[in-house]
Every structure is written in C-alpha cells, then in structure tokens.
C-alpha positions in Angstrom: -31.8 -8.0 11.4 -32.9 -5.9 14.4 -32.8 -2.2 13.8 -32.8 0.9 16.0 -33.7 4.5 15.1 -31.1 7.1 15.9 -32.1 10.5 16.9 -31.8 13.3 14.4 -28.7 15.4 15.0 -26.9 18.5 13.8 -23.3 17.9 13.1 -20.9 20.8 13.3 -18.7 21.7 10.3 -15.3 22.0 11.8 -13.2 22.4 8.7 -13.4 23.5 5.1 -10.6 22.8 2.5 -10.0 22.8 -1.2 -8.7 19.2 -1.4 -9.5 16.5 1.2 -7.4 13.3 1.0 -8.8 10.5 3.1 -6.2 7.9 4.0 -2.5 8.5 4.2 -0.8 5.5 2.8 1.7 5.9 -0.1 -1.1 6.9 -2.4 -2.8 9.4 0.0 0.4 10.9 1.3 1.6 11.5 -2.3 -1.7 12.9 -3.3 -1.8 15.4 -0.4 1.8 16.6 -1.1 1.1 16.9 -4.8 -2.1 18.8 -4.3 -0.5 21.2 -1.8 2.5 21.8 -4.1 0.1 22.5 -7.0 -1.4 25.3 -5.0 -4.5 23.8 -3.4 -5.3 24.2 0.3 -5.1 20.5 1.3 -6.1 18.5 4.3 -4.9 14.9 5.0 -7.3 12.8 7.1 -6.1 9.6 8.8 -7.8 7.3 11.3 -4.6 6.2 13.0 -2.0 8.2 14.9 0.6 8.4 12.1 0.8 8.9 8.4 2.2 6.3 6.0 -0.3 3.4 5.7 1.4 0.2 4.7 4.9 1.8 5.3 4.3 2.8 8.9 1.1 1.2 10.2 1.6 -2.3 8.7 5.4 -2.4 8.5 5.7 -3.3 4.8 9.2 -1.7 4.5 10.2 -3.0 1.1 9.1 0.1 -0.9 11.0 -0.7 -4.1 12.1 -4.3 -3.6 11.4 -4.9 -7.3 14.2 -2.6 -8.6 17.1 -4.3 -10.5 20.0 -3.1 -12.7 17.9 -2.6 -15.8 14.7 -1.5 -14.2 13.1 1.7 -15.6 11.5 3.0 -12.4 8.8 5.5 -11.6 9.9 9.1 -10.8 8.3 11.7 -8.6 7.1 11.8 -5.0 7.4 8.1 -4.5 11.1 8.2 -5.1 11.2 11.3 -2.8 9.9 9.1 0.0 12.8 6.7 -0.4 15.4 9.5 -0.8 14.1 11.5 2.2 14.1 8.3 4.3 17.7 7.6 3.4 18.8 11.2 4.2 17.0 11.2 7.5 18.4 7.8 8.7 15.1 6.0 8.1 16.2 3.4 5.6 18.4 0.3 5.3 19.8 -1.3 2.2 17.4 -3.8 0.8 18.9 -7.3 0.4 17.2 -8.5 -2.9 17.2 -5.3 -5.0 18.8 -1.9 -5.8 16.8 -0.1 -3.2 16.5 0.8 0.4 13.9 -0.7 2.8 12.1 2.0 4.7 12.4 2.0 8.5 8.7 2.0 9.2 9.0 3.4 12.7 11.3 6.3 11.7 9.3 7.0 8.6 6.4 8.1 10.9 8.5 11.2 11.6 9.6 11.5 8.0 6.0 11.7 6.9 5.3 14.3 9.6 8.0 16.5 8.1 6.8 16.0 4.6 3.3 17.0 5.5 4.4 20.0 7.5 6.8 21.2 4.7 4.0 21.0 2.1 1.7 23.1 4.3 -0.9 20.4 4.6 -3.5 20.5 7.4 -2.9 17.3 9.3 -5.9 15.4 10.8 -4.9 12.3 12.7 -7.2 10.2 14.9 -10.4 10.9 12.9 -12.3 8.1 11.2 -14.5 8.7 8.2 -18.0 7.3 8.9 -20.2 8.8 6.2 -20.1 10.9 3.1 -21.9 14.1 2.4 -23.4 13.9 -1.1 -25.8 16.3 -2.9 -27.3 14.8 -6.0 -24.2 13.2 -7.6 -21.7 15.6 -6.1 -19.6 14.7 -3.1 -19.3 17.7 -0.7 -17.5 16.3 2.3 -17.3 13.6 4.9 -18.5 12.9 8.4 -15.9 11.8 10.9 -16.0 10.4 14.4 -13.2 10.8 17.0 -12.7 11.5 20.7 -14.1 14.9 19.9 -17.4 13.5 18.7 -19.1 13.6 15.4 -17.9 16.3 13.0 -18.2 17.3 9.3 -15.4 18.3 6.9 -16.3 20.0 3.7 -14.1 20.1 0.6 -14.3 21.2 -3.0 -12.6 18.0 -4.2 -12.1 14.7 -2.4 -9.5 12.0 -3.0 -10.3 8.5 -1.7 -7.1 6.9 -0.6 -8.6 4.5 1.9 -7.4 1.4 0.1 -10.9 -0.1 0.2 -12.7 2.5 -1.8 -14.7 3.4 1.3 -15.5 6.9 0.2 -16.5 5.8 -3.3 -18.6 3.0 -1.9 -20.5 5.1 0.6 -21.0 7.9 -1.9 -22.8 5.6 -4.3 -20.1 5.1 -6.9 -19.9 1.8 -8.7 -17.6 -0.6 -7.0 -17.0 -4.3 -6.9 -15.3 -6.6 -4.4 -13.1 -9.6 -5.1 -15.0 -12.8 -3.8 -13.5 -13.6 -0.4 -12.3 -17.0 -1.6 -10.3 -15.3 -4.3 -8.9 -12.5 -2.3 -5.1 -12.3 -1.9 -4.2 -13.2 1.6 -3.7 -10.6 4.3 -0.5 -10.5 6.4 0.6 -9.8 9.9 4.0 -8.1 9.6 6.5 -8.2 12.4 10.1 -7.6 13.3 12.6 -9.3 15.6 15.7 -8.1 17.5 18.6 -9.9 19.1 19.6 -11.6 15.8 23.3 -12.4 15.3 23.7 -10.7 12.0 27.0 -12.4 11.1 25.7 -15.9 11.7 22.4 -15.1 10.0 24.0 -13.8 6.8 26.6 -16.6 6.7 23.7 -19.1 6.8 21.9 -17.2 4.0 25.1 -17.2 1.8 25.7 -20.9 2.4 22.2 -21.8 1.5 20.7 -19.0 -0.7 17.1 -19.1 -1.7 15.7 -18.0 -5.0 12.2 -16.9 -6.2 11.5 -20.4 -7.4 11.4 -21.3 -3.7 8.2 -19.3 -3.3 6.4 -22.3 -4.9 5.2 -24.9 -2.5 3.5 -28.3 -2.5 0.0 -26.7 -2.5 0.6 -23.7 -4.8 2.4 -22.7 -8.0 3.6 -19.4 -9.4 3.7 -18.0 -12.8 6.9 -16.3 -13.8 8.6 -15.4 -17.1 11.5 -17.7 -16.1 14.0 -14.9 -15.6 12.9 -14.5 -12.0 13.4 -18.1 -11.0 17.1 -18.1 -10.2 17.3 -14.6 -8.7 18.2 -14.4 -5.1 15.3 -14.0 -2.7 15.6 -13.3 1.1 13.3 -16.3 1.7 12.8 -18.4 4.8 11.4 -21.8 4.3 13.5 -24.6 5.8 13.0 -23.5 9.5 9.3 -23.9 9.1 9.5 -27.2 7.4 11.6 -28.4 10.3 9.2 -26.9 12.8 6.3 -28.7 11.2 8.2 -32.0 11.1 9.1 -31.6 14.8 5.5 -30.8 15.8 6.3 -27.2 16.8 4.0 -25.8 14.1 0.8 -27.7 13.2 1.0 -29.3 9.8 -2.0 -27.3 8.4 0.0 -24.1 8.9 2.4 -24.8 6.0 1.5 -21.2 4.8 4.0 -19.9 7.5 6.8 -19.1 5.1 8.0 -16.1 3.3 10.6 -13.3 3.2 12.7 -11.2 5.5 13.3 -7.6 4.6 16.4 -6.1 6.1 18.8 -6.8 9.0 20.6 -4.0 10.9 24.0 -4.0 12.5 22.2 -4.0 15.8 20.5 -7.3 15.0 17.0 -6.1 14.0 15.5 -8.5 11.5 12.6 -6.4 10.1 9.8 -6.6 7.6 9.1 -10.3 8.2 6.4 -11.3 5.8 5.8 -14.8 7.0 2.1 -15.0 8.0 -0.5 -15.3 5.2 -4.2 -15.2 6.1 -6.5 -16.4 3.3 -10.3 -16.1 3.4 -10.3 -12.8 5.1 -12.4 -9.8 3.9 -10.9 -6.7 5.4 -14.1 -4.7 4.9 -15.7 -7.0 7.5 -14.6 -6.1 11.1 -15.3 -9.6 12.4 -12.9 -10.9 9.8 -10.4 -8.2 10.8 -10.7 -9.2 14.5 -10.1 -12.9 13.7 -7.2 -12.1 11.4 -5.4 -9.8 13.8 -5.6 -12.4 16.6 -4.8 -15.4 14.5 -2.1 -13.6 12.7 -0.3 -12.8 16.0 -0.6 -16.4 17.1 1.0 -17.6 13.9 3.7 -15.0 14.1 4.7 -16.2 17.6 4.9 -19.8 16.2 7.1 -18.5 13.4 9.4 -16.8 15.9 9.6 -20.0 17.9 10.6 -21.9 14.7 13.2 -19.3 13.8 14.8 -19.4 17.3 15.0 -23.2 17.2 15.9 -23.9 13.6 17.4 -20.8 12.0 21.1 -20.0 12.7 21.6 -16.6 14.3 18.1 -16.4 15.7 18.7 -18.5 18.9 18.6 -15.4 21.2 16.2 -13.3 19.2 12.7 -12.2 20.2 9.8 -10.2 18.9 10.4 -6.5 18.5 7.0 -5.4 17.3 4.0 -6.3 15.3 2.6 -3.9 12.7 -0.2 -1.7 14.0 -2.7 -3.4 11.8 -3.1 -6.1 9.2 -1.5 -5.8 5.7 -4.4 -5.9 3.3 -3.9 -6.5 -0.4 -7.3 -6.9 -1.9 -10.9 -5.8 -1.2 -13.0 -3.3 -3.2 -12.1 -1.7 -6.5 -14.0 1.0 -8.4 -15.6 0.5 -11.7 -13.6 3.3 -13.4 -14.1 5.3 -16.6 -11.2 3.1 -17.7 -10.4 -0.3 -16.0 -6.9 -1.4 -16.5 -6.2 -4.9 -18.0 -3.7 -7.7 -17.9 -2.6 -6.6 -21.4 -1.8 -3.1 -20.1 0.5 -4.2 -17.3 2.0 -7.2 -19.2 2.5 -5.5 -22.6 3.7 -2.0 -21.8 0.4 -0.2 -22.1 0.4 3.4 -23.3 -2.2 6.1 -22.7 -2.8 9.6 -23.9 -3.9 10.5 -20.4 -0.9 8.9 -18.7 0.0 10.4 -15.3 3.0 8.3 -14.6 4.9 5.1 -15.3 5.5 1.9 -13.3 7.9 -1.0 -14.1 6.6 -4.3 -15.4 6.2 -5.6 -11.9 3.3 -8.0 -11.1 3.1 -9.6 -7.7 -0.1 -11.4 -6.7 -2.7 -14.0 -7.6 0.1 -16.5 -8.1 2.1 -14.3 -10.5 5.6 -12.9 -10.0 7.1 -10.9 -12.8 10.1 -8.7 -11.9 11.3 -5.7 -14.0 14.7 -6.8 -15.0 14.6 -5.9 -18.7 13.6 -2.2 -18.7 10.0 -2.8 -19.6 7.3 -0.5 -18.0 3.7 0.6 -18.5 1.9 3.9 -18.3 -0.9 4.7 -15.8 -4.1 6.2 -17.2 -5.8 9.0 -15.3 -9.2 7.6 -16.2 -8.6 4.5 -13.9 -9.0 6.8 -10.9 -12.3 8.3 -12.1 -15.3 6.5 -10.5 -18.6 6.3 -12.2 -21.6 7.9 -10.5 -20.0 10.6 -8.3 -18.5 13.9 -9.3 -15.7 15.8 -7.6 -14.2 12.5 -6.4 -11.0 10.7 -7.4 -10.0 7.3 -6.1 -6.3 6.4 -5.8 -4.1 3.7 -4.4 -4.8 0.0 -4.8 -8.5 0.4 -5.5 -8.2 2.0 -8.9 -10.2 0.4 -11.7 -8.8 -2.8 -13.2 -8.8 -6.6 -13.4 -6.9 -9.1 -11.3 -3.6 -9.0 -13.1 -3.5 -5.2 -13.2 -4.4 -5.1 -9.5 -1.4 -7.3 -8.8 0.7 -4.6 -10.4 -0.9 -1.3 -9.4 -1.4 -2.3 -5.7 2.3 -2.0 -5.1 3.3 1.0 -2.9 5.4 2.9 -5.4 2.7 2.6 -8.0 0.2 3.9 -5.4 2.4 6.9 -4.9 2.5 7.5 -8.7 -1.2 7.4 -9.0 -1.6 9.5 -5.8 0.6 12.2 -7.2 -1.5 12.3 -10.4 -4.7 12.5 -8.3 -3.4 15.3 -6.2 -2.3 17.4 -9.1 -5.6 16.8 -11.0 -7.7 17.7 -8.0 -5.8 21.0 -7.6 -6.1 21.9 -11.3 -9.8 21.0 -11.5 -10.4 23.6 -8.7 -8.2 26.2 -10.3 -9.9 25.8 -13.7 -13.4 25.3 -12.2 -14.2 21.9 -13.8 -15.1 18.5 -12.5 -12.2 16.1 -12.1 -13.6 14.1 -15.0 -13.3 17.1 -17.3 -9.9 18.4 -16.2 -7.4 19.3 -19.0 -5.1 16.3 -18.9 -2.3 18.3 -20.7 -2.3 20.8 -17.8 -2.1 17.9 -15.3 0.7 16.3 -17.2 2.6 19.5 -17.4 2.3 20.1 -13.7 3.3 16.6 -12.9 6.5 16.9 -14.9 7.2 20.1 -13.1 6.9 18.1 -9.9 9.4 15.6 -11.1 7.1 12.8 -12.4 7.8 10.8 -15.5 4.6 10.3 -17.6 5.9 8.6 -20.8 
C-alpha cells in the first residue's frame, strides 16, 4: 500500500463538555437526554443533518412493531419517543402490533425539540475521525466538518455510532461479524399515490402471516406461536414480477414488509431490499450498497405498480438518507450477553432496564406475546481496554442471538438511557464508568421512568 506523510498540525479545541455522545440514533439520543436530565453538561455529536439515526436517517419507522396484547414492554425514554411522536402528529398506527410507527420525517423535528428541552448542546454536520487517548483514558475526539478539523474534549464519552467506531479507534477490544455471516443491510423507501381502500381490501382478502417470511432458499426459527400471526408482508407481487421477467430471477430477495399507510396514500417504511455480503465499515461496500439498493428499490416499485392492487398510480416518495445496517462491530465487553440471556429471561444485579423476549435476526423470529422479558446488564456496555468510555446501541457485547435482540431500536434506547445516567453519575462521584455505584444508577433510572426489573 502506498503511503503519504501528513504534515504535523495543531487542532483547535472548540468545545469542552461533561458527557459527549457520538451518534444520535435511538441509543445515542436516549443517552444524551438521560445524561442531561441527570445533571451532566451534555453534547450530542452527529455526522448528518438530523438526529434520530435509524428512525429518521434510514426510515425504519416501526419502533415497537413487536408489541402485542401480553407484551411486557420496556419503559423510559424509548416509550417517550413514541408518545411524543404521537402527541406531535409524527406517528401512525402500526398495522401488525399495538404500537405506532414513527413518521421518520416529522420525527426529525421531534428529536430537535427533545434535544433542546433537555438543554443538550447539539452538534450536527461533524464527523468523528479520530479519538484522543492518553494512556488508557479517552479524553475526546477529533472531528472534521465544513469548518475544518476540530477537537472536542469530554470527561466521559458514550459511543453510540452503531459500529463501535469510538471504541475501535481508541484501542478497545472489538470483533466484527464475518461479512458472509452479517445480517443483510436494507434500503428503506416510501411511496405515495397508493389507493388505501383498494390496498387494504387486498390485504384483508389475502392476509400474510409471519410464516410467509420463509422462502425457498431460507428458513426461519420461531417458537410456533408467531407462525399464524398477521404480518404486513408483500411477497406475491415480486413472485409475479420474476415470473414475468420484470425482476431478474436472482433477485428473489426482493420481498418483505410494509410499515404503515396514511389516509393520503403514503405507503411508508417499505423494507423490501436486502443486501447480503455488505460490510458497512467499508466505504466501498457502502457505495455499492447504496447504488444497488436504490436500483432494486425501483424494481420493487415497478413490481408493485404492475402486480399489487392499489399501487397502480403510486410512485417513489423518498429513499432513506442512508443504508439500514444491522450488523458490523461489537465490543468485547466486561460481560457479553448470551442466547441464554435473551431466550430464558436473563436477570442481572446490574440491570439497567428490561426488554421483551423479542429476537429478530440470523434466521430467528421470536415475538413477545406471552409476557416474557429479560434484563439488560450494565456491564455489556463496558469495553475492555479504555477508561471513561461507554458503548451503547447495537454494538454492546454479546453473541449472535443476543445481538438479534438488543439491536432493536427500543432496546438501544433502554441501553442508551442507562449509559447516559451512568456517565453522569460517574462524573458526579468522581469514578470511572466501570466503577460507578450501580445502585445509584438504578435509582436515578427509576426516577427517570425506567423499569429495571
């Protein structure tokens, strides 16, 4: 590999803060709000022009699509996202569950309001490019933007990048799923001009179930109770499109779910394009995935227009701002969660929240319809090798089955709230995040409305 030498430079420190949260998806947004509410001066750093991550930038609007009559759900800031979205006209009833789908576009503003109300310092349009580490202590990050290269210093840092970027660059122990085993990425998109009456009539006349998620080339593990439940699935239009030659036969992966349909004919949160073999920590893979994903999405739209009742006059409304990524790096944490934890109602003395028995990924679909849930251990957010750093969101420590559970957005918000509170208390008690008094963290979380047991 050819190398060049960069000139030495002095980078201006443009900001100091107690808690710096890097990444503003459900985990990062919840972490920042929790830290600020716990009394810490908090800054939220985001590389794009809006907060919200998967909710707003990707367009994954089904925030709690797992919720059914007997679900014992998480509590805390994640539920607040859903309730605030409903109260601000930024949500629609979700067709397959007892929940509301978030309007990803409108939630950009909802997130702004939440950040401002909490007194968080917002920093959009800055990309983290390096970490500042002294010995084994992280002190801050270097960012790049239209304003040039800048340094931000913080007493505690929360890595909510989704890919463990901070932990990785700071020297923490991380691992990455082999690319051939990674869960596929998605290009989310929405359509408008759909005849809602005709579309829903067709759904009712030919309802799909979760068993339809299985295809000729893949299978799915369930407990059996999921198989006959209604799923807003779209399959037949694409089978017809392949048979007609409209879609190439090798693209039998174009199939999946729709999220919500408005009275105005917006069919949103279309999760139909699945891109395997894509490593989202590789920009060349991302480039290929973005372009190929949009190509496949346009093929999907053409198939829906021709073969799905109610879509004859529909057209593309928007793509998500970026790919939906499910799986890249994870930290090797002080405690790595296991399949046993998420399948058998794991309990922990250092629990910082609960999440329903919902597993979605790696060919597993288990829905929380019987009241079962597991606790989330604080230690799974503690990386090895770096002090003053917490890692939250989908890259917390764990195996594949646990990842298929904790990667879900509501769970990311639960972990994020725990990370934010712990970061604030560690500053206030002058200890490292690894040594924080978990009882104090739990007490503050409960004061913030979280359920930990």
